[in-house]
All heavy atoms as TSV, in Angstrom:
chain	resi	resn	atom	element	x	y	z
A	1	MET	N	N	-4.746	14.298	4.755
A	1	MET	CA	C	-5.537	13.656	5.787
A	1	MET	C	C	-6.591	12.774	5.109
A	1	MET	O	O	-7.287	13.200	4.193
A	1	MET	CB	C	-6.186	14.704	6.665
A	1	MET	CG	C	-7.054	14.119	7.739
A	1	MET	SD	S	-7.646	15.396	8.835
A	1	MET	CE	C	-7.318	14.597	10.357
A	2	ALA	N	N	-6.714	11.583	5.588
A	2	ALA	CA	C	-7.635	10.613	5.003
A	2	ALA	C	C	-9.077	10.934	5.391
A	2	ALA	O	O	-9.365	11.367	6.502
A	2	ALA	CB	C	-7.288	9.226	5.474
A	3	ILE	N	N	-9.950	10.686	4.432
A	3	ILE	CA	C	-11.362	10.963	4.649
A	3	ILE	C	C	-12.097	9.729	5.151
A	3	ILE	O	O	-13.005	9.815	5.943
A	3	ILE	CB	C	-12.017	11.474	3.348
A	3	ILE	CG1	C	-11.395	12.809	2.981
A	3	ILE	CG2	C	-13.512	11.593	3.478
A	3	ILE	CD1	C	-11.817	13.354	1.650
A	4	ASN	N	N	-11.688	8.560	4.693
A	4	ASN	CA	C	-12.362	7.337	5.112
A	4	ASN	C	C	-11.340	6.237	5.394
A	4	ASN	O	O	-10.152	6.409	5.127
A	4	ASN	CB	C	-13.399	6.914	4.058
A	4	ASN	CG	C	-12.769	6.561	2.729
A	4	ASN	OD1	O	-11.780	5.850	2.680
A	4	ASN	ND2	N	-13.357	7.030	1.646
A	5	PRO	N	N	-11.787	5.118	5.931
A	5	PRO	CA	C	-10.849	4.040	6.300
A	5	PRO	C	C	-10.043	3.506	5.114
A	5	PRO	O	O	-8.868	3.151	5.285
A	5	PRO	CB	C	-11.751	2.955	6.871
A	5	PRO	CG	C	-12.974	3.658	7.323
A	5	PRO	CD	C	-13.149	4.820	6.387
A	6	LEU	N	N	-10.639	3.437	3.929
A	6	LEU	CA	C	-9.887	2.957	2.771
A	6	LEU	C	C	-8.705	3.868	2.474
A	6	LEU	O	O	-7.606	3.396	2.172
A	6	LEU	CB	C	-10.782	2.861	1.528
A	6	LEU	CG	C	-11.704	1.661	1.436
A	6	LEU	CD1	C	-12.553	1.747	0.167
A	6	LEU	CD2	C	-10.937	0.363	1.457
A	7	GLU	N	N	-8.917	5.157	2.565
A	7	GLU	CA	C	-7.830	6.094	2.325
A	7	GLU	C	C	-6.755	5.985	3.400
A	7	GLU	O	O	-5.571	6.099	3.104
A	7	GLU	CB	C	-8.356	7.520	2.226
A	7	GLU	CG	C	-9.144	7.762	0.958
A	7	GLU	CD	C	-9.688	9.169	0.869
A	7	GLU	OE1	O	-9.542	9.949	1.830
A	7	GLU	OE2	O	-10.266	9.488	-0.178
A	8	SER	N	N	-7.168	5.754	4.633
A	8	SER	CA	C	-6.203	5.564	5.717
A	8	SER	C	C	-5.365	4.324	5.469
A	8	SER	O	O	-4.129	4.344	5.644
A	8	SER	CB	C	-6.915	5.427	7.057
A	8	SER	OG	O	-7.561	6.609	7.405
A	9	ASN	N	N	-6.014	3.239	5.062
A	9	ASN	CA	C	-5.289	2.002	4.772
A	9	ASN	C	C	-4.355	2.183	3.584
A	9	ASN	O	O	-3.226	1.689	3.590
A	9	ASN	CB	C	-6.255	0.854	4.511
A	9	ASN	CG	C	-6.962	0.399	5.753
A	9	ASN	OD1	O	-6.543	0.690	6.860
A	9	ASN	ND2	N	-8.057	-0.309	5.575
A	10	LEU	N	N	-4.818	2.887	2.559
A	10	LEU	CA	C	-3.993	3.148	1.388
A	10	LEU	C	C	-2.732	3.910	1.779
A	10	LEU	O	O	-1.625	3.560	1.361
A	10	LEU	CB	C	-4.793	3.941	0.347
A	10	LEU	CG	C	-4.057	4.345	-0.917
A	10	LEU	CD1	C	-3.574	3.133	-1.681
A	10	LEU	CD2	C	-4.950	5.209	-1.782
A	11	GLU	N	N	-2.894	4.922	2.591
A	11	GLU	CA	C	-1.746	5.703	3.044
A	11	GLU	C	C	-0.780	4.842	3.858
A	11	GLU	O	O	0.439	4.897	3.655
A	11	GLU	CB	C	-2.215	6.893	3.879
A	11	GLU	CG	C	-1.087	7.768	4.353
A	11	GLU	CD	C	-1.562	8.956	5.170
A	11	GLU	OE1	O	-2.770	9.088	5.404
A	11	GLU	OE2	O	-0.697	9.731	5.587
A	12	ALA	N	N	-1.306	4.028	4.745
A	12	ALA	CA	C	-0.459	3.177	5.585
A	12	ALA	C	C	0.301	2.148	4.744
A	12	ALA	O	O	1.499	1.928	4.960
A	12	ALA	CB	C	-1.306	2.473	6.635
A	13	ILE	N	N	-0.377	1.549	3.785
A	13	ILE	CA	C	0.277	0.551	2.935
A	13	ILE	C	C	1.355	1.206	2.086
A	13	ILE	O	O	2.464	0.664	1.944
A	13	ILE	CB	C	-0.759	-0.184	2.058
A	13	ILE	CG1	C	-1.616	-1.095	2.938
A	13	ILE	CG2	C	-0.082	-0.989	0.954
A	13	ILE	CD1	C	-2.813	-1.696	2.226
A	14	THR	N	N	1.065	2.373	1.537
A	14	THR	CA	C	2.040	3.077	0.716
A	14	THR	C	C	3.272	3.437	1.532
A	14	THR	O	O	4.414	3.250	1.083
A	14	THR	CB	C	1.409	4.342	0.100
A	14	THR	OG1	O	0.270	3.947	-0.673
A	14	THR	CG2	C	2.387	5.086	-0.777
A	15	ARG	N	N	3.059	3.921	2.740
A	15	ARG	CA	C	4.194	4.259	3.615
A	15	ARG	C	C	4.984	3.013	4.005
A	15	ARG	O	O	6.215	3.041	4.079
A	15	ARG	CB	C	3.711	4.977	4.867
A	15	ARG	CG	C	3.249	6.380	4.608
A	15	ARG	CD	C	2.749	7.036	5.903
A	15	ARG	NE	N	2.239	8.346	5.660
A	15	ARG	CZ	C	2.960	9.458	5.806
A	15	ARG	NH1	N	4.210	9.378	6.197
A	15	ARG	NH2	N	2.413	10.640	5.564
A	16	THR	N	N	4.291	1.915	4.255
A	16	THR	CA	C	4.956	0.663	4.626
A	16	THR	C	C	5.824	0.153	3.486
A	16	THR	O	O	6.972	-0.253	3.703
A	16	THR	CB	C	3.923	-0.406	5.022
A	16	THR	OG1	O	3.163	0.078	6.129
A	16	THR	CG2	C	4.598	-1.717	5.397
A	17	ILE	N	N	5.283	0.177	2.265
A	17	ILE	CA	C	6.062	-0.252	1.101
A	17	ILE	C	C	7.314	0.605	0.972
A	17	ILE	O	O	8.426	0.086	0.779
A	17	ILE	CB	C	5.219	-0.193	-0.185
A	17	ILE	CG1	C	4.121	-1.259	-0.152
A	17	ILE	CG2	C	6.097	-0.384	-1.424
A	17	ILE	CD1	C	3.081	-1.111	-1.261
A	18	ALA	N	N	7.160	1.914	1.078
A	18	ALA	CA	C	8.301	2.827	0.958
A	18	ALA	C	C	9.328	2.554	2.051
A	18	ALA	O	O	10.541	2.515	1.784
A	18	ALA	CB	C	7.830	4.266	1.014
A	19	HIS	N	N	8.867	2.349	3.272
A	19	HIS	CA	C	9.780	2.083	4.389
A	19	HIS	C	C	10.541	0.775	4.179
A	19	HIS	O	O	11.754	0.716	4.401
A	19	HIS	CB	C	9.007	2.048	5.699
A	19	HIS	CG	C	9.852	1.666	6.872
A	19	HIS	ND1	N	10.759	2.534	7.432
A	19	HIS	CD2	C	9.957	0.507	7.562
A	19	HIS	CE1	C	11.383	1.916	8.427
A	19	HIS	NE2	N	10.902	0.684	8.528
A	20	LEU	N	N	9.826	-0.268	3.774
A	20	LEU	CA	C	10.474	-1.561	3.558
A	20	LEU	C	C	11.509	-1.480	2.449
A	20	LEU	O	O	12.609	-2.039	2.573
A	20	LEU	CB	C	9.438	-2.638	3.244
A	20	LEU	CG	C	8.535	-3.062	4.392
A	20	LEU	CD1	C	7.446	-4.004	3.892
A	20	LEU	CD2	C	9.341	-3.712	5.509
A	21	LYS	N	N	11.185	-0.789	1.366
A	21	LYS	CA	C	12.132	-0.651	0.262
A	21	LYS	C	C	13.352	0.152	0.695
A	21	LYS	O	O	14.481	-0.192	0.361
A	21	LYS	CB	C	11.455	-0.010	-0.935
A	21	LYS	CG	C	10.470	-0.946	-1.625
A	21	LYS	CD	C	9.710	-0.267	-2.731
A	21	LYS	CE	C	10.577	-0.092	-3.947
A	21	LYS	NZ	N	9.814	0.438	-5.093
A	22	LYS	N	N	13.131	1.212	1.467
A	22	LYS	CA	C	14.231	2.056	1.934
A	22	LYS	C	C	15.145	1.303	2.892
A	22	LYS	O	O	16.357	1.481	2.883
A	22	LYS	CB	C	13.685	3.312	2.607
A	22	LYS	CG	C	14.751	4.293	3.010
A	22	LYS	CD	C	14.160	5.550	3.589
A	22	LYS	CE	C	15.254	6.524	3.993
A	22	LYS	NZ	N	14.706	7.751	4.557
A	23	SER	N	N	14.552	0.429	3.701
A	23	SER	CA	C	15.347	-0.317	4.673
A	23	SER	C	C	16.006	-1.546	4.059
A	23	SER	O	O	16.699	-2.288	4.754
A	23	SER	CB	C	14.486	-0.728	5.872
A	23	SER	OG	O	13.507	-1.665	5.479
A	24	GLY	N	N	15.785	-1.768	2.760
A	24	GLY	CA	C	16.467	-2.849	2.068
A	24	GLY	C	C	15.772	-4.193	2.133
A	24	GLY	O	O	16.417	-5.230	2.006
A	25	CYS	N	N	14.473	-4.199	2.321
A	25	CYS	CA	C	13.723	-5.450	2.384
A	25	CYS	C	C	13.835	-6.188	1.053
A	25	CYS	O	O	13.598	-5.624	-0.008
A	25	CYS	CB	C	12.255	-5.173	2.699
A	25	CYS	SG	S	11.228	-6.650	2.706
A	26	ASN	N	N	14.207	-7.462	1.113
A	26	ASN	CA	C	14.340	-8.286	-0.084
A	26	ASN	C	C	13.228	-9.313	-0.193
A	26	ASN	O	O	13.292	-10.189	-1.051
A	26	ASN	CB	C	15.690	-9.000	-0.090
A	26	ASN	CG	C	16.835	-8.024	-0.246
A	26	ASN	OD1	O	16.719	-7.032	-0.938
A	26	ASN	ND2	N	17.946	-8.301	0.410
A	27	ASP	N	N	12.213	-9.210	0.645
A	27	ASP	CA	C	11.103	-10.158	0.651
A	27	ASP	C	C	10.080	-9.743	-0.404
A	27	ASP	O	O	9.104	-9.057	-0.119
A	27	ASP	CB	C	10.470	-10.211	2.037
A	27	ASP	CG	C	9.439	-11.310	2.180
A	27	ASP	OD1	O	9.124	-11.970	1.164
A	27	ASP	OD2	O	8.944	-11.508	3.299
A	28	GLU	N	N	10.324	-10.162	-1.645
A	28	GLU	CA	C	9.456	-9.773	-2.753
A	28	GLU	C	C	8.028	-10.284	-2.574
A	28	GLU	O	O	7.087	-9.640	-3.012
A	28	GLU	CB	C	10.027	-10.255	-4.080
A	28	GLU	CG	C	11.175	-9.424	-4.577
A	28	GLU	CD	C	10.821	-7.961	-4.806
A	28	GLU	OE1	O	9.742	-7.677	-5.358
A	28	GLU	OE2	O	11.628	-7.099	-4.415
A	29	LYS	N	N	7.871	-11.428	-1.922
A	29	LYS	CA	C	6.526	-11.963	-1.702
A	29	LYS	C	C	5.710	-10.992	-0.858
A	29	LYS	O	O	4.568	-10.669	-1.193
A	29	LYS	CB	C	6.605	-13.331	-1.025
A	29	LYS	CG	C	5.245	-13.954	-0.792
A	29	LYS	CD	C	5.339	-15.295	-0.098
A	29	LYS	CE	C	3.941	-15.833	0.150
A	29	LYS	NZ	N	3.914	-16.898	1.110
A	30	LYS	N	N	6.292	-10.505	0.216
A	30	LYS	CA	C	5.589	-9.568	1.102
A	30	LYS	C	C	5.334	-8.242	0.389
A	30	LYS	O	O	4.232	-7.683	0.478
A	30	LYS	CB	C	6.410	-9.336	2.382
A	30	LYS	CG	C	5.682	-8.531	3.407
A	30	LYS	CD	C	4.351	-9.156	3.692
A	30	LYS	CE	C	3.982	-9.072	5.126
A	30	LYS	NZ	N	2.650	-9.626	5.364
A	31	LEU	N	N	6.329	-7.744	-0.336
A	31	LEU	CA	C	6.147	-6.495	-1.065
A	31	LEU	C	C	5.047	-6.628	-2.117
A	31	LEU	O	O	4.227	-5.719	-2.284
A	31	LEU	CB	C	7.459	-6.065	-1.722
A	31	LEU	CG	C	8.536	-5.535	-0.771
A	31	LEU	CD1	C	9.851	-5.356	-1.509
A	31	LEU	CD2	C	8.109	-4.241	-0.114
A	32	ASN	N	N	5.008	-7.756	-2.808
A	32	ASN	CA	C	3.974	-7.977	-3.818
A	32	ASN	C	C	2.584	-8.064	-3.189
A	32	ASN	O	O	1.613	-7.573	-3.757
A	32	ASN	CB	C	4.273	-9.214	-4.657
A	32	ASN	CG	C	5.387	-8.973	-5.645
A	32	ASN	OD1	O	5.627	-7.843	-6.065
A	32	ASN	ND2	N	6.076	-10.027	-6.025
A	33	GLU	N	N	2.488	-8.697	-2.022
A	33	GLU	CA	C	1.205	-8.765	-1.321
A	33	GLU	C	C	0.722	-7.361	-0.962
A	33	GLU	O	O	-0.461	-7.036	-1.120
A	33	GLU	CB	C	1.326	-9.604	-0.059
A	33	GLU	CG	C	1.476	-11.083	-0.310
A	33	GLU	CD	C	1.740	-11.876	0.962
A	33	GLU	OE1	O	1.780	-11.278	2.062
A	33	GLU	OE2	O	1.928	-13.098	0.850
A	34	LEU	N	N	1.642	-6.523	-0.489
A	34	LEU	CA	C	1.279	-5.147	-0.144
A	34	LEU	C	C	0.875	-4.355	-1.388
A	34	LEU	O	O	-0.094	-3.597	-1.362
A	34	LEU	CB	C	2.438	-4.458	0.576
A	34	LEU	CG	C	2.716	-4.942	1.996
A	34	LEU	CD1	C	4.052	-4.400	2.488
A	34	LEU	CD2	C	1.596	-4.532	2.930
A	35	ARG	N	N	1.599	-4.554	-2.478
A	35	ARG	CA	C	1.257	-3.864	-3.733
A	35	ARG	C	C	-0.116	-4.301	-4.243
A	35	ARG	O	O	-0.896	-3.466	-4.720
A	35	ARG	CB	C	2.322	-4.139	-4.790
A	35	ARG	CG	C	3.632	-3.447	-4.515
A	35	ARG	CD	C	4.646	-3.758	-5.601
A	35	ARG	NE	N	5.939	-3.215	-5.253
A	35	ARG	CZ	C	7.046	-3.938	-5.119
A	35	ARG	NH1	N	7.038	-5.235	-5.347
A	35	ARG	NH2	N	8.178	-3.360	-4.789
A	36	GLU	N	N	-0.406	-5.585	-4.145
A	36	GLU	CA	C	-1.713	-6.080	-4.575
A	36	GLU	C	C	-2.831	-5.479	-3.733
A	36	GLU	O	O	-3.881	-5.099	-4.261
A	36	GLU	CB	C	-1.763	-7.610	-4.517
A	36	GLU	CG	C	-0.935	-8.281	-5.585
A	36	GLU	CD	C	-0.833	-9.777	-5.416
A	36	GLU	OE1	O	-1.519	-10.340	-4.532
A	36	GLU	OE2	O	-0.051	-10.390	-6.160
A	37	GLU	N	N	-2.610	-5.400	-2.430
A	37	GLU	CA	C	-3.612	-4.798	-1.546
A	37	GLU	C	C	-3.779	-3.313	-1.875
A	37	GLU	O	O	-4.892	-2.795	-1.908
A	37	GLU	CB	C	-3.211	-4.974	-0.082
A	37	GLU	CG	C	-4.193	-4.400	0.898
A	37	GLU	CD	C	-5.555	-5.080	0.898
A	37	GLU	OE1	O	-5.693	-6.195	0.354
A	37	GLU	OE2	O	-6.507	-4.488	1.438
A	38	ARG	N	N	-2.674	-2.626	-2.132
A	38	ARG	CA	C	-2.739	-1.211	-2.513
A	38	ARG	C	C	-3.541	-1.046	-3.808
A	38	ARG	O	O	-4.409	-0.180	-3.898
A	38	ARG	CB	C	-1.326	-0.656	-2.685
A	38	ARG	CG	C	-1.302	0.813	-3.070
A	38	ARG	CD	C	0.083	1.294	-3.360
A	38	ARG	NE	N	0.609	0.549	-4.492
A	38	ARG	CZ	C	1.873	0.543	-4.865
A	38	ARG	NH1	N	2.760	1.240	-4.193
A	38	ARG	NH2	N	2.268	-0.163	-5.898
A	39	ASP	N	N	-3.288	-1.895	-4.791
A	39	ASP	CA	C	-4.019	-1.822	-6.057
A	39	ASP	C	C	-5.507	-2.110	-5.869
A	39	ASP	O	O	-6.353	-1.476	-6.506
A	39	ASP	CB	C	-3.422	-2.798	-7.080
A	39	ASP	CG	C	-2.049	-2.368	-7.564
A	39	ASP	OD1	O	-1.674	-1.189	-7.350
A	39	ASP	OD2	O	-1.346	-3.210	-8.155
A	40	ARG	N	N	-5.824	-3.053	-4.981
A	40	ARG	CA	C	-7.234	-3.354	-4.708
A	40	ARG	C	C	-7.942	-2.143	-4.112
A	40	ARG	O	O	-9.056	-1.793	-4.510
A	40	ARG	CB	C	-7.349	-4.550	-3.759
A	40	ARG	CG	C	-8.793	-5.021	-3.558
A	40	ARG	CD	C	-8.944	-6.003	-2.432
A	40	ARG	NE	N	-8.615	-5.444	-1.122
A	40	ARG	CZ	C	-9.392	-4.605	-0.428
A	40	ARG	NH1	N	-10.529	-4.202	-0.919
A	40	ARG	NH2	N	-9.036	-4.155	0.748
A	41	ILE	N	N	-7.277	-1.471	-3.185
A	41	ILE	CA	C	-7.869	-0.284	-2.570
A	41	ILE	C	C	-8.031	0.823	-3.610
A	41	ILE	O	O	-9.054	1.505	-3.652
A	41	ILE	CB	C	-7.027	0.199	-1.372
A	41	ILE	CG1	C	-7.097	-0.830	-0.233
A	41	ILE	CG2	C	-7.499	1.567	-0.883
A	41	ILE	CD1	C	-6.135	-0.573	0.905
A	42	LEU	N	N	-7.033	1.000	-4.452
A	42	LEU	CA	C	-7.141	2.017	-5.509
A	42	LEU	C	C	-8.320	1.724	-6.421
A	42	LEU	O	O	-9.039	2.646	-6.829
A	42	LEU	CB	C	-5.840	2.082	-6.316
A	42	LEU	CG	C	-4.645	2.713	-5.591
A	42	LEU	CD1	C	-3.376	2.489	-6.391
A	42	LEU	CD2	C	-4.875	4.184	-5.324
A	43	ASN	N	N	-8.526	0.449	-6.747
A	43	ASN	CA	C	-9.694	0.081	-7.552
A	43	ASN	C	C	-10.988	0.362	-6.820
A	43	ASN	O	O	-11.948	0.857	-7.422
A	43	ASN	CB	C	-9.642	-1.403	-7.946
A	43	ASN	CG	C	-8.724	-1.664	-9.103
A	43	ASN	OD1	O	-8.557	-0.827	-9.969
A	43	ASN	ND2	N	-8.127	-2.841	-9.126
A	44	ASP	N	N	-11.037	0.055	-5.536
A	44	ASP	CA	C	-12.249	0.317	-4.738
A	44	ASP	C	C	-12.558	1.812	-4.687
A	44	ASP	O	O	-13.728	2.203	-4.681
A	44	ASP	CB	C	-12.087	-0.208	-3.309
A	44	ASP	CG	C	-12.140	-1.735	-3.235
A	44	ASP	OD1	O	-12.502	-2.366	-4.251
A	44	ASP	OD2	O	-11.800	-2.271	-2.163
A	45	LEU	N	N	-11.523	2.617	-4.657
A	45	LEU	CA	C	-11.704	4.070	-4.622
A	45	LEU	C	C	-11.887	4.650	-6.023
A	45	LEU	O	O	-12.086	5.848	-6.184
A	45	LEU	CB	C	-10.507	4.742	-3.939
A	45	LEU	CG	C	-10.349	4.465	-2.456
A	45	LEU	CD1	C	-9.009	4.990	-1.950
A	45	LEU	CD2	C	-11.484	5.098	-1.669
A	46	LYS	N	N	-11.802	3.766	-7.023
A	46	LYS	CA	C	-11.958	4.162	-8.430
A	46	LYS	C	C	-10.911	5.184	-8.862
A	46	LYS	O	O	-11.199	6.129	-9.612
A	46	LYS	CB	C	-13.358	4.667	-8.700
A	46	LYS	CG	C	-14.409	3.618	-8.394
A	46	LYS	CD	C	-15.693	3.881	-9.068
A	46	LYS	CE	C	-16.808	2.920	-8.784
A	46	LYS	NZ	N	-16.653	1.724	-8.120
A	47	ILE	N	N	-9.690	4.976	-8.370
A	47	ILE	CA	C	-8.575	5.858	-8.735
A	47	ILE	C	C	-7.842	5.291	-9.949
A	47	ILE	O	O	-7.344	6.041	-10.778
A	47	ILE	CB	C	-7.618	6.065	-7.544
A	47	ILE	CG1	C	-8.370	6.824	-6.445
A	47	ILE	CG2	C	-6.353	6.784	-7.961
A	47	ILE	CD1	C	-7.625	7.005	-5.159
A	48	ILE	N	N	-7.804	3.966	-10.052
A	48	ILE	CA	C	-7.203	3.351	-11.248
A	48	ILE	C	C	-8.211	2.468	-11.912
A	48	ILE	O	O	-9.197	2.082	-11.367
A	48	ILE	CB	C	-5.914	2.562	-10.958
A	48	ILE	CG1	C	-6.164	1.415	-10.003
A	48	ILE	CG2	C	-4.842	3.473	-10.447
A	48	ILE	CD1	C	-5.009	0.458	-9.886
């Protein structure tokens, strides 16, 4: 369970990336945008 909005967004983005990859999404631009946003949130949370 997420404690703050950043964690909620991180969880949603991670699930979205996984869903898109599982469903066979070939839109690398969109996947890369989501990965970049995920990395930004991880940096904000000081996880990476």
